N, C-alpha and C positions, 0 to 999 in steps of 0.2 A: 706569184710574188717573186720579183728578182732578188737574188742574193749574191754576195761575193764572199769567198772563203779564202783564208790565208793560213798556212800551217807553220809550225815551228816558231810561234810567237810567244814571247815571255810576258807574263804579268809582272811588271816591274815592282819592286818593293823588297821586302825582307825575304820572301820565299823564293823568288825567281823560278816559278813553275813554268814549264813549257806546255803550250796548248795550241788550240785552233780557234781562230777568230772568224765568226760569221757576222756579216753585216746584212741586215734585212731592212725593209722599209719601216718596220715598227721598233727595231732595237739593234744594239750592238751587243753581241754575245761572245764571251770567251769561255772555253771549257778546257780544263787540264787534261793532258793525255793519259797519265798514269794514276792519278788520284781523283777522288770524287769532289772536285772543287770547280765552281763555275761562277761567272759574273755576268749579269744581265743588266744592260743599261737601256731603259726605254727611250725611244727617240724624243718623247715629249720632255724628258729630263735633261737632254743635252743642250748646253748653252753654246759651246765652241768646240772646234776640232783643230788641233795643232799638229803639224808635221815637222819633225826635226831630224836632221841627219846626225848620227852619233858614230863617227868613225866609219866602219864598213857597213853598219846596219842603220836602220831608221826607226823612229819612234812615233807612234800616234798617241797624242795626249787628248783624252776626252774630258772636257771640263763640264761639270754638271751645274744645274741651276742653284743648288744649295752651296756652291763654292768649293766642293770637293772635286777631285779628279782621279782618273785612272790612266796609267801609262802602260801602253802595249808596245813592246820592243822586239825587233827582229825582222822588220819588214825590209825588203830590198828596195833600192833606189827606183827601179822600174815599176814597183807597185804603186807609185804615186799617181800615175795617170788613171789607172782603173779605180783606185780608191777615191781620188778627187772627183772623178765623174760620177761615181755612185753616190757619194755624199751630197753632191749638188743636186742630182736628179731625184734621188729617193728620200734623202733625209732633209732636203731643202736647207742644207748648211754648207758653207764653203770651207774647204780645208786650207787653213792658213799656214803658210810656211814660216817657221821661226828659225832664224839663223843663230847659231852659237858663235860666241866670240872665242875662236880657237887660235888666233894669230898672235897671241901675246899682248893684245891691246888691253889697256885698262880704261876704266870709265870715270876717272877722277884724278885729282892732283893730291899727292901726299905732302903733308906739312907736319914736321915733327916739332911739337911744342912741349917742353918739359918732358914728362914721361908718357904723354898721351899721343896718339896718332889721330890726326884730323884728315878726313877724306872729303875734299870739296868737289863740287861739280857733279854730284850724282843726282 
């Protein structure tokens, strides 16, 4: 069974624990390096996979069928090719690139009326 492994990946959230990600045909697994914590996401529960660049590192967001998600952060830009290929061939899911609006753009027009702020066009 083919697997892909990535080290120094953080489980995003409150704890920010560093660990190792193993992608297998049947699941995505993350295991903390120094404490006994792990996350196992069965492939049958995965709805979408999103790839986002966050400054110098990248993030894999695994969206589950029940509407929840898990964010794994600390990937390198060059990890995209191997990760995308594995997701497509073994998990039968495409890795969707999600761009962040980091150029100072906004997504609406501000209109101040009385003491309220109205944002239009979202």
